[in-house]
C-alpha positions as CSV (number, residue, x, y, z in Angstrom):
1,M,34.8,20.6,-6.3
2,Q,34.8,17.5,-8.3
3,K,35.6,15.4,-5.2
4,K,32.7,17.1,-3.2
5,T,30.3,16.2,-6.0
6,L,31.5,12.5,-6.0
7,D,31.0,12.4,-2.3
8,N,27.5,13.6,-2.6
9,I,26.7,11.1,-5.2
10,K,28.1,8.3,-3.0
11,K,25.9,9.6,-0.1
12,Y,22.8,9.6,-2.4
13,L,23.5,6.1,-3.7
14,S,24.1,4.9,-0.1
15,Y,20.8,6.4,1.1
16,T,19.0,5.0,-1.9
17,I,20.3,1.5,-1.4
18,I,19.5,1.7,2.4
19,S,15.9,2.8,1.5
20,I,15.5,0.0,-1.0
21,L,16.8,-2.6,1.5
22,V,14.5,-1.3,4.3
23,G,11.6,-1.2,2.0
24,A,12.2,-4.7,0.8
25,G,12.5,-5.9,4.4
26,I,9.3,-4.3,5.3
27,F,7.6,-5.8,2.3
28,V,8.8,-9.4,3.1
29,F,8.0,-9.1,6.8
30,G,4.5,-7.7,6.0
31,T,4.0,-10.5,3.5
32,F,5.0,-13.5,5.6
33,K,4.4,-11.9,9.0
34,P,1.5,-9.5,8.6
35,N,0.6,-6.9,11.2
36,F,-2.5,-8.6,12.8
37,W,-3.6,-5.3,14.3
38,I,-3.9,-3.8,10.8
39,L,-5.6,-6.9,9.5
40,E,-8.1,-6.8,12.4
41,K,-8.9,-3.2,11.5
42,I,-9.3,-4.0,7.9
43,E,-11.6,-6.9,8.6
44,K,-13.7,-4.8,11.1
45,R,-14.1,-2.1,8.6
46,Y,-15.2,-4.7,6.0
47,E,-17.7,-6.2,8.3
48,I,-19.1,-2.7,9.1
49,A,-19.4,-1.9,5.5
50,Y,-21.0,-5.1,4.8
51,E,-23.6,-4.6,7.6
52,E,-24.3,-1.1,6.3
53,K,-24.9,-2.3,2.8
54,L,-27.2,-5.2,4.3
55,V,-29.3,-2.6,6.3
56,A,-29.5,-0.4,3.2
57,F,-30.6,-3.2,1.1
58,E,-33.3,-4.3,3.6
59,E,-34.6,-0.8,3.9
60,D,-34.7,-0.4,0.1
61,Y,-36.4,-3.8,-0.3
62,L,-39.1,-2.8,2.2
63,K,-39.8,0.5,0.4
64,K,-40.1,-1.4,-2.9
65,L,-42.6,-3.9,-1.3
66,Q,-44.6,-1.0,0.1
67,N,-44.6,0.8,-3.2
68,I,-46.0,-2.2,-5.1
69,G,-48.8,-2.6,-2.5
70,F,-47.4,-5.4,-0.3
71,T,-50.1,-5.9,2.3
72,E,-50.9,-7.9,5.3
73,P,-51.6,-11.5,4.2
74,A,-55.1,-13.0,4.7
75,F,-55.2,-15.3,7.8
76,V,-57.0,-18.2,6.3
77,Y,-56.8,-21.8,7.8
78,N,-58.9,-24.9,8.5
79,D,-56.7,-27.2,10.5
80,K,-53.5,-27.1,12.6
81,Q,-51.1,-27.4,9.6
82,T,-52.7,-24.6,7.7
83,F,-52.8,-22.5,10.9
84,I,-49.0,-23.0,11.3
85,K,-48.4,-22.1,7.6
86,T,-50.5,-18.9,7.8
87,M,-48.7,-18.0,11.0
88,Y,-45.3,-18.0,9.3
89,K,-46.7,-15.8,6.6
90,C,-47.9,-13.3,9.1
91,I,-44.6,-13.3,11.0
92,D,-42.7,-12.7,7.8
93,Y,-45.0,-9.7,7.1
94,A,-44.4,-8.4,10.6
95,N,-40.6,-8.8,10.4
96,F,-40.4,-6.6,7.2
97,S,-40.8,-3.5,9.4
98,L,-38.4,-4.6,12.1
99,E,-34.7,-4.4,12.6
100,K,-33.0,-7.8,12.6
101,E,-32.2,-7.6,16.3
102,K,-35.8,-7.0,17.3
103,R,-37.2,-10.0,15.6
104,V,-38.6,-12.8,17.7
105,P,-37.8,-16.4,16.5
106,S,-40.7,-17.6,14.4
107,S,-41.0,-21.0,16.0
108,I,-41.5,-19.3,19.4
109,L,-44.3,-17.1,18.1
110,V,-46.0,-20.0,16.3
111,A,-45.8,-22.2,19.4
112,M,-47.2,-19.4,21.6
113,A,-50.2,-18.9,19.2
114,M,-50.9,-22.6,18.9
115,V,-51.0,-23.0,22.8
116,E,-52.8,-19.7,23.5
117,S,-55.5,-20.0,20.8
118,A,-55.7,-23.8,20.5
119,N,-54.6,-23.5,16.9
120,G,-56.8,-20.6,16.2
121,T,-60.0,-22.3,17.4
122,S,-60.5,-20.3,20.7
123,R,-63.2,-17.8,21.2
124,F,-60.8,-14.9,21.6
125,A,-59.1,-15.9,18.3
126,N,-62.4,-16.2,16.4
127,E,-64.3,-13.2,17.9
128,G,-61.4,-10.9,18.8
129,N,-58.6,-11.9,16.4
130,N,-56.5,-12.3,19.6
131,L,-54.1,-15.3,19.1
132,F,-52.1,-14.8,22.4
133,G,-54.7,-13.9,25.0
134,I,-53.2,-10.4,25.2
135,R,-55.0,-8.4,27.9
136,T,-55.8,-4.7,28.4
137,W,-56.9,-2.7,31.5
138,D,-58.0,0.3,29.4
139,D,-61.8,0.6,29.2
140,N,-61.4,2.6,26.0
141,V,-59.7,-0.3,24.1
142,P,-62.0,-2.8,22.3
143,Q,-62.0,-6.0,24.4
144,M,-63.8,-9.2,25.4
145,K,-64.5,-10.2,28.9
146,P,-63.7,-13.8,29.9
147,R,-66.8,-16.1,30.1
148,G,-68.0,-16.2,33.8
149,I,-66.2,-13.0,34.7
150,P,-68.3,-10.2,33.2
151,N,-67.1,-7.7,35.7
152,A,-63.4,-8.5,35.4
153,K,-61.1,-5.4,35.6
154,F,-59.2,-6.6,32.6
155,G,-60.4,-7.7,29.1
156,V,-58.9,-9.7,26.3
157,K,-58.0,-7.2,23.6
158,K,-59.7,-7.2,20.4
159,F,-57.7,-6.7,17.2
160,P,-58.7,-5.6,13.6
161,S,-56.9,-8.7,12.3
162,K,-55.0,-11.8,13.6
163,C,-51.8,-10.5,12.1
164,S,-52.2,-7.4,14.2
165,S,-52.1,-9.6,17.3
166,V,-48.8,-11.0,16.0
167,V,-47.4,-7.5,15.7
168,E,-48.5,-6.7,19.2
169,V,-47.0,-9.7,20.9
170,I,-43.6,-8.9,19.2
171,R,-43.9,-5.3,20.5
172,I,-44.6,-6.5,24.0
173,L,-41.7,-9.0,24.0
174,N,-39.5,-6.2,22.7
175,N,-40.5,-3.6,25.2
176,H,-42.1,-4.9,28.5
177,P,-39.7,-5.1,31.4
178,A,-41.0,-8.6,32.2
179,Y,-39.3,-10.0,29.2
180,E,-35.9,-8.4,29.7
181,E,-34.2,-11.7,30.2
182,F,-35.7,-13.0,27.0
183,R,-34.2,-10.1,25.1
184,K,-30.8,-10.6,26.7
185,A,-30.8,-14.3,25.7
186,R,-31.9,-13.4,22.1
187,N,-29.3,-10.7,21.7
188,A,-26.6,-13.2,22.9
189,E,-28.0,-15.8,20.5
190,K,-28.6,-18.3,23.2
191,D,-30.4,-21.6,22.9
192,Y,-34.1,-21.7,22.5
193,R,-34.7,-23.1,25.9
194,I,-32.8,-20.3,27.5
195,M,-34.8,-17.7,25.5
196,L,-38.0,-19.5,26.6
197,D,-37.2,-19.1,30.2
198,G,-37.4,-15.4,29.6
199,I,-41.1,-15.6,28.5
200,S,-42.4,-17.5,31.5
201,A,-44.2,-14.3,32.7
202,W,-46.6,-14.6,29.8
203,S,-48.6,-17.3,31.7
204,T,-49.4,-18.1,35.3
205,N,-48.6,-21.7,34.5
206,E,-45.3,-22.5,35.9
207,K,-44.5,-25.0,33.1
208,Y,-45.3,-22.5,30.4
209,S,-41.8,-22.3,29.0
210,A,-41.6,-26.1,28.9
211,I,-45.0,-26.4,27.2
212,I,-43.9,-23.9,24.5
213,Y,-40.6,-25.8,24.0
214,Q,-42.3,-29.1,23.7
215,T,-44.8,-27.6,21.2
216,I,-41.9,-26.5,19.1
217,V,-40.3,-30.0,19.2
218,D,-43.5,-32.0,18.6
219,N,-44.5,-30.0,15.6
220,K,-40.9,-29.7,14.3
221,L,-41.2,-26.0,14.0
222,P,-38.2,-24.5,12.2
């Protein structure tokens, strides 16, 4: 009986020692040669958690801004520089209600407005608050007819404010099938020039994308 007990103790000690050695080996291997699959999973979970927190923060921030009466900025300007500055304020306002992936680069929007409205001096900008020459074919929508074409089937849409036209151009670029290539380039975080190729349908001018790009460069738009 005593011998059997000693044998059991020896077996127990042997198992314990083996377990300790195996555990130590795993610890050392894991420390100096980590399982990269596990590390990748941990990093991915961290990134997801970070993004979720960021989204929650942005949503909470937007609600707070709305609660304190954050409103559309006044679109006041008297020259090209103040027009550019006011455009950025308006774009920032529009972006608060948009997911990050649906935001259009500010420099592109500013350059488009500069070209389409002659820095806010065009008739459509002054009388219709339309900074981008956005058209409508719906007779029920407030609109302006181009000079010299009073019977045109289309009209240039009138907006309640200039910032409203900024919101609308963002909506069009995000949804119209003609700008699918722009959205693909934006989502892939391509160079500006590649993104600009995707907005060529905005104008009948074949050099439109190049004109917008040059406007960005010449005015050093961030």
